Every structure is written in structure tokens, then in C-alpha cells.
C-alpha positions in Angstrom: 123.6 74.9 54.2 120.5 76.4 52.3 123.0 77.7 49.5 124.8 74.4 49.5 121.2 72.5 48.9 120.2 74.6 46.5 123.5 74.2 44.4 123.5 70.8 44.8 120.1 70.3 43.5 121.0 72.6 40.5 124.0 70.3 40.0 121.4 67.2 40.1 119.2 69.0 37.6 122.1 69.3 35.2 123.1 65.8 35.8 119.7 64.4 34.9 119.9 66.5 31.6 123.4 65.4 30.8 124.0 63.1 27.8 126.3 60.2 29.0 129.0 59.1 26.4 131.3 56.3 26.5 130.5 55.5 30.3 127.3 54.2 31.6 125.8 56.1 34.4 124.4 54.2 37.0 120.8 54.8 37.7 120.9 55.3 41.4 118.9 58.3 42.7 121.0 61.1 43.6 119.0 63.0 45.9 119.6 60.3 48.7 123.4 60.6 47.8 123.2 64.3 48.1 121.6 64.2 51.6 124.0 61.6 52.9 126.8 63.8 51.6 125.3 66.9 53.4 124.1 64.9 56.7 126.5 61.9 56.9 125.4 58.9 59.1 126.9 58.8 62.5 128.6 62.5 62.3 131.4 61.0 60.3 132.3 61.7 56.6 134.5 58.8 56.7 131.5 56.6 57.3 129.7 58.2 54.2 132.5 57.2 52.0 132.5 53.6 53.5 128.7 53.2 53.2 127.3 50.4 51.4 124.6 52.8 49.5 127.8 54.5 47.8 127.6 54.1 44.2 130.0 55.3 41.1 128.9 56.9 37.9 130.8 54.2 36.1 128.4 51.1 36.0 129.8 48.6 38.1 128.7 45.0 37.7 127.2 43.3 41.0 129.9 40.4 40.5 132.9 43.0 39.9 135.6 42.6 42.3 136.4 46.3 41.9 133.4 48.2 43.5 133.7 51.9 44.7 133.9 50.3 48.1 137.4 48.7 47.1 139.5 50.9 44.8 142.3 48.8 45.0 145.8 50.0 43.6 147.9 48.9 40.8 150.5 50.0 38.4 150.0 49.6 34.5 151.0 50.7 31.1 148.6 52.3 28.5 151.0 51.3 25.7 153.8 48.6 25.4 156.2 51.6 25.1 154.7 54.0 27.8 155.8 54.7 31.1 154.0 52.7 34.3 151.9 54.8 36.0 149.8 54.2 39.4 146.0 53.6 39.1 143.0 52.3 40.9 140.4 49.7 39.7 136.9 50.6 39.2 134.7 48.0 37.5 136.0 47.3 34.2 138.3 50.3 34.1 141.5 51.8 35.7 141.3 55.3 37.0 144.9 56.9 36.0 146.2 58.5 39.1 148.9 60.7 37.6 146.0 62.4 35.3 144.1 63.0 38.5 147.0 64.5 40.1 148.1 66.5 37.3 144.6 68.0 37.2 145.2 69.1 40.8 142.4 67.1 42.2 144.4 65.6 45.2 144.2 69.1 47.2 144.4 67.8 50.6 147.4 68.4 53.0 149.3 65.1 52.7 148.9 64.9 48.8 148.7 68.4 47.4 152.5 68.9 47.0 153.2 65.2 46.6 154.5 63.5 43.3 153.7 60.2 44.4 151.4 59.4 41.6 153.9 60.4 39.0 156.3 57.5 40.0 156.5 54.2 38.1 155.5 52.1 41.2 153.4 52.9 44.6 156.5 52.9 47.0 156.6 57.1 47.5 152.9 56.6 48.2 153.3 53.6 50.6 155.7 55.6 52.7 153.5 58.6 53.2 151.8 56.4 55.8 147.7 55.9 56.7 146.7 59.8 56.7 147.8 60.1 53.3 146.2 56.6 52.2 143.0 57.7 54.0 142.9 61.0 52.2 143.4 59.4 48.8 140.8 57.1 49.3 138.1 60.0 50.4 139.0 61.9 47.5 138.7 59.2 45.0 135.4 57.8 46.4 134.2 61.3 45.9 135.5 61.7 42.6 134.0 58.8 41.3 130.6 58.8 43.0 127.7 59.5 41.2 126.8 62.6 43.0 130.2 64.1 42.1 130.3 66.1 38.9 133.8 67.0 38.8 134.9 63.9 36.8 131.6 62.6 35.6 130.7 65.7 33.7 134.1 66.5 32.3 134.4 64.5 29.3 138.1 65.6 28.3 139.2 64.7 31.7 137.4 61.4 31.6 138.9 60.4 28.4 142.5 61.0 29.6 141.9 59.6 33.4 139.7 56.5 32.6 141.0 53.7 30.7 139.3 50.3 29.7 141.1 47.6 31.9 141.5 45.4 29.0 143.3 48.0 27.1 146.2 48.0 29.8 149.2 46.0 30.8 149.5 45.3 34.5 152.9 45.5 36.2 154.3 44.7 39.6 152.6 47.5 41.8 155.7 48.0 43.8 159.4 47.7 44.0 160.1 44.5 46.3 163.2 45.3 48.3 162.6 42.3 50.7 160.4 39.1 50.7 159.6 37.2 53.8 157.5 34.0 53.9 155.5 32.9 57.1 154.0 29.8 58.2 151.2 31.2 59.9 148.5 28.4 59.2 147.7 26.1 62.1 145.8 23.5 59.8 148.7 23.4 57.1 151.4 23.1 59.9 149.6 20.3 61.4 148.9 18.4 58.2 152.7 18.8 57.0 153.6 17.2 60.2 151.1 14.5 59.9 152.6 13.4 56.7 156.1 14.0 57.5 156.6 13.5 61.4 153.8 11.5 62.2 150.8 11.9 64.6 153.0 11.9 67.9 154.3 15.6 67.3 152.8 17.2 64.0 153.6 20.8 65.1 156.8 21.6 66.6 156.5 23.2 69.9 158.1 26.4 69.2 155.5 27.1 66.4 152.8 28.1 68.9 155.2 30.7 70.2 156.6 32.1 67.3 155.5 33.2 63.9 157.8 31.2 61.9 159.4 32.6 58.7 162.1 32.5 56.1 163.6 35.1 54.1 162.7 34.6 50.4 163.8 36.0 46.9 162.4 39.3 46.1 163.8 39.4 42.4 161.7 36.2 41.4 158.6 37.7 42.6 156.5 38.1 39.4 153.1 39.6 38.4 150.2 37.4 37.5 150.0 36.0 34.1 154.0 35.5 34.2 154.7 31.7 32.9 156.6 29.8 35.6 159.3 27.6 34.4 159.8 24.2 36.2 162.7 24.4 38.7 165.7 22.1 38.5 167.9 20.9 41.7 169.1 17.9 43.4 166.7 15.6 45.2 166.7 12.8 47.9 169.1 9.9 46.8 167.7 6.5 46.6 169.5 3.7 48.5 173.3 4.0 47.8 172.9 6.3 45.0 173.8 10.0 44.4 171.4 12.6 45.0 169.1 12.8 41.9 169.5 15.8 39.5 166.9 17.4 37.2 163.4 18.9 37.0 161.3 19.0 40.1 159.1 16.1 40.3 156.5 17.2 42.5 155.6 20.7 41.7 152.9 22.6 44.0 151.0 25.7 44.3 150.6 27.5 47.8 147.6 29.4 48.2 148.7 32.5 50.3 148.1 36.2 50.7 150.7 38.8 51.2 150.9 42.1 53.3 152.4 45.0 51.5 154.4 47.3 54.0 153.8 50.9 54.1 156.1 52.8 56.4 159.1 51.3 57.5 160.8 51.3 61.0 164.5 52.6 61.9 167.2 50.0 62.1 167.2 48.8 65.8 163.6 50.2 66.5 161.1 47.4 66.6 157.3 47.9 65.5 154.8 47.8 68.6 152.3 44.6 67.7 149.3 47.3 68.4 150.6 49.7 66.0 151.7 47.6 63.5 148.5 48.0 61.3 149.7 51.3 60.5 152.6 49.9 58.6 150.6 47.6 56.3 149.1 49.2 53.3 147.1 46.1 52.1 147.0 42.6 51.0 147.7 40.7 47.4 146.8 37.2 46.6 150.1 35.0 46.3 151.0 31.8 44.9 154.2 30.8 46.6 155.3 28.0 43.9 157.0 25.2 45.6 159.2 22.1 44.5 160.0 19.0 46.2 163.9 19.8 45.7 162.9 21.5 48.7 163.0 18.3 51.0 166.8 17.4 50.2 168.0 20.9 50.5 166.2 22.5 53.4 168.1 20.9 56.3 169.7 23.0 58.1 168.8 26.4 56.9 165.7 26.2 55.2 164.1 26.4 51.8 166.2 27.6 48.9 166.1 26.3 45.2 162.8 24.9 45.7 161.1 28.1 46.6 163.2 30.8 44.9 162.1 30.0 41.3 159.0 31.9 41.2 156.4 33.7 43.4 153.1 35.0 41.6 151.3 37.8 43.2 148.0 39.7 42.0 148.2 43.1 40.2 145.8 45.0 42.7 146.7 45.8 46.3 143.3 46.0 48.3 144.1 48.4 51.5 143.2 47.6 55.0 140.8 50.3 54.8 138.7 48.6 52.3 139.0 45.5 54.1 137.8 46.7 57.4 134.2 46.1 57.0 135.1 42.4 56.8 137.3 42.0 60.0 136.7 38.9 62.0 138.2 37.7 65.4 141.3 35.8 65.0 141.2 32.3 66.4 142.1 31.6 70.1 145.9 31.2 70.6 146.8 28.6 73.3 149.2 29.1 75.0 148.8 32.8 74.9 151.6 34.6 72.9 154.3 36.5 74.7 153.7 39.9 75.7 155.2 41.6 72.7 152.9 39.7 70.8 149.9 40.0 72.6 147.4 42.2 70.8 144.5 44.4 72.1 142.7 43.5 69.3 143.4 40.4 67.1 141.7 40.0 63.8 141.7 38.4 60.7 139.6 39.3 57.4 136.7 37.3 55.9 138.3 36.7 52.6 137.0 33.9 50.7 139.9 32.3 48.6 139.6 29.7 45.7 141.8 27.8 43.6 141.3 26.5 40.4 143.5 24.3 37.8 143.1 24.5 34.1 145.0 21.2 33.0 147.4 21.2 30.1 145.5 20.7 26.9 142.1 21.7 28.3 140.1 24.8 28.4 137.8 24.4 31.5 139.0 25.0 35.0 138.4 22.8 37.8 138.0 24.1 41.5 140.4 22.3 43.9 140.1 24.1 46.9 138.2 26.9 48.7 139.7 28.3 51.9 139.6 31.7 53.8 142.1 34.0 55.2 140.4 34.0 58.6 141.8 30.7 59.3 145.4 32.1 59.9 146.5 31.4 63.5 149.4 34.2 63.4 148.0 37.7 62.1 149.7 39.7 59.8 150.3 42.3 62.5 151.8 39.7 65.0 153.9 38.7 61.9 155.1 42.1 61.2 155.8 42.8 65.0 157.8 39.9 65.2 159.7 40.6 62.1 161.1 43.7 63.5 161.3 42.7 67.4 165.0 41.9 66.8 165.7 45.3 65.3 165.2 44.5 61.5 164.1 47.4 59.5 161.3 47.2 56.9 160.9 49.3 54.1 158.1 50.4 52.1 157.4 47.9 49.2 158.5 44.8 51.3 156.3 41.7 51.1 155.2 39.5 53.9 154.0 36.3 52.7 151.4 34.6 55.1 152.4 30.9 54.3 149.9 28.3 52.8 146.3 29.1 53.9 144.7 26.1 54.7 141.1 25.5 56.4 140.1 22.4 58.9 138.4 20.7 56.2 140.2 18.6 53.4 138.4 20.5 50.6 140.0 23.8 52.3 143.3 22.7 52.1 145.9 25.0 50.4 148.1 23.2 48.2 148.3 19.9 46.4 150.6 18.2 48.9 147.8 18.3 51.5 144.8 17.9 48.9 146.5 14.6 47.5 148.1 13.8 50.8 151.6 13.7 49.1 150.3 11.9 46.1 148.3 9.3 47.8 144.8 10.6 46.8 145.1 11.7 43.1 142.5 14.8 42.1 140.1 14.2 39.1 140.2 17.4 37.0 137.7 17.4 34.0 138.5 13.7 33.0 142.2 13.8 33.7 144.0 13.3 37.3 146.5 15.0 39.3 148.6 14.4 42.1 151.0 17.6 41.4 151.1 20.2 38.7 152.2 18.8 35.1 153.9 21.2 32.7 151.0 23.1 30.9 148.9 23.3 33.6 147.7 26.6 34.7 146.8 27.6 38.4 144.3 30.3 39.2 143.8 31.9 42.4 140.9 34.3 43.2 139.7 36.2 46.5 136.8 38.3 47.6 135.1 39.6 50.4 131.1 39.7 49.8 129.4 42.9 51.1 125.9 44.0 50.9 125.5 44.4 47.2 129.2 45.0 46.4 132.3 42.8 46.6 135.8 43.9 47.6 138.0 41.5 45.7 141.3 41.0 44.4 140.9 39.9 40.8 143.1 37.1 40.0 146.6 35.6 40.7 147.4 33.1 37.7 150.5 31.4 36.3 151.3 28.5 33.8 153.9 26.0 34.1 156.3 25.7 31.4 159.1 22.7 31.3 162.4 23.0 32.4 165.2 23.8 29.9 167.4 20.9 28.8 
């Protein structure tokens, strides 16, 4: 220990005399970090890596979503014609994981001989499971910490591995084999029921026993920033006329998040609800755009063209390990769920969500709603367990949407259908009114957890509406 301490102190002296180049070295004193690394609190190295005092040698603005406590995963291109590669976000930079892997810095038992970071998506890494995810997180937090010289003091390696975020193109981080959308918010379910069924029976009785869902269209899941074309289809006939055919007249956003599946399960072998978290890598923001053509087509088999035209997700997957400090108790479920859905620990996460709209022809965004992930009635682990209870096999990269996340107050409703009460109460957006989305409108989702001096955020999830082709 004395030798380690002497060598570490010598490393600090070298660091203090080191001239920073293109990166700003944070001014955090290194000696306290040294002692934390040598004497981790609560006898846990993992606690050290998750500690609020952990700082990166890359300066991270206090408002940044991408702290060293976060390190969300994505896939990017360095140049338009370059190969996609996995990375993690840190401040205003992307750490290229293929470079870190090539340098032999993933030297733990799970990742040492893996090619998971030399792939065009994260699916291979997701399939490795939680031990590998934890090993990667520990390694990356150490490499990026202010007290670790391996990357900090190697200018050549830094130049290859650390890329400005504004110089990369973000891609879908996963190959999505299947996509399922749930209906897990009690407040959203109640509001929709009040509008369309009335106060006598706003929520169908089965909703309190089953995490309701339908199978979505994976091929039209797109990355944030992709334009969305207004869908066309059939609408309700009026009087004795034929059904209307044309562009959706009421186009809406739906504030959702989605769980990204890690290791799957074998066909015919359900996942126990108390083990379901080990099958979830992390969460993304998701806008499951919705058109009113759904109202005419959904009986009896559910949504089709009114949903399959586009679903937007954020580029960065925030891991459950990064979200763990923000875990919160899930709402009480009454009646109690059936035994296969009864969790020993039922939890959500305190993730503040916000939706802004930039009306067509304007530059300024108007906030239209603020909600929170913790409002979900059915947890993501219950959703996954229910999905597999019939023996359905999930696979790495599958996407499980939560459904619209609405809170109890009107200003926390998760879609325009609720916010305008189906068009009866127009919203004022910077001098113009909206009941539903118009061509040229841009919708921007953000989500963030607030820690003590740091954030764990998701960045943004955005899309602009383009007119239907004629």
C-alpha cells in the first residue's frame, strides 16, 4: 500500500506539471480522489465509481446531461462514409469504444477477448449481460476520471478516442428486431377513457391486471432528428358517406420512454419478474407519433397505420446502473397484481421529462408539458415479465415502449390529445394556437435526472413534421 501511495503521489506531481492541450482538465483536487480510490467508502469499489465526487479530466458543464456518472451508450459515424462504431457520451465529446478496445484497455474477464465494440451496433454488447456491462462501466469511469493518467496523459490516444460531439453523426444504437408498445400510465388511460367512454367506466377492468400492449413496427423506428411524414389512411365516415381517405387530420406526439432489452430468453421459458432487470440494458426517450386514422382502423385488432408510420428514439441509451441512484417506489397497485407480476421491490425512476414544440415558421420553442417517468403504474420489469409469460422469446436490441407517460395534473399530460382535451382547449405557442401538430412543427423531448452536482440525462429526441406526399 505504501508503494502504491508513493507511485500515485508521483503521478499527481506529473499531472500537475502536465500541460493540457485540446481538452480542458477539470480543476478538481486529485489527492482526495486518490484516497477515495485507495480507500473506497463503504468497502465497495463500485460505490467509488458511482460516488458523486467522481470527476472527469474532461470538463463537463454542470448543465450537461452527460456526466461521468452517466456515460450513456450510442453509435456514431466519424465521417459520412466511415463505419458505424459504438461510443459513450462524456460532456460535449464522444469516447470511441473501438479505439479503447483496440488499445487493450478493456482487460477484464468479460470484455478482454470480446469484439463487441468493433460492431456497427450495440447488440453484441447487450447480449453479454449485466456482469459485462458493469465491467465496462467501471473501466470507462476509471479511464475518464481525473485521477487516471492512462488516457488523460496520452495525447495520441486521446486524439483518436475522443471526438467532439458536434463532429459526429448519431445513428440508431441497436438493431431492433422487435418493438412492443405498452399502455402503462394510469393517468393516460383514465384521460383517454374519460374522453371516449365517459366517466362511468374510463379504464377497462382488465387494465388493472394486465400490462396492456400491442406489437409495433420495428422498421419505422428512427433516430432523433429524422423528419416524420404525415401519414395517410382512412378515417371515420360521416353520416352515410364512405370513409374519409387522406392525410391524418389530428397528428400527435406521445411522450414515452423505452426499455432496451439485453440478454433475451429462450422460446418457451418466461423471465421471472424479479430477474427481469437483468434483461434490461437501459432506457431511451421515445416519441411514438400517433395519427387519428387509428380511431377508424383499431377495431378489433388494435393500432396499425395510425402508429406504424414513425417512432423516434433518442440516440443515447442510459443504463439502469446509471439510473439506480434515482430509483423511486412505484405507485401502489390496487388490486395487487397476480403472483407472476408481484415484485419483491417495485420501482420506477425519477426522470424529469419535458416536451417542447417549435411551431412552423418560428425559431423559439414553447414548453407544452412536464411529466416524470415515476408516474408509470406498470414498471418496466413487470412489462418485460408479462411479455414473456406466454413463452415469447425476447432478443438483444428489442424495444419495449412504455406508452404515453402522463402525470396527475393537466400540465403533465403526455400528448396533445390530453393537453387540448381532443382539440377543445387549444394551446397558445408563441403567438399561435395548436390543437394538434401542423406541417413544419418540430417536437423536442428531453429527459434528465438531477444529482448532487451532476446530471444523468438522455439528451434530446426530436422530429419535424413534413406534409404527406400527393
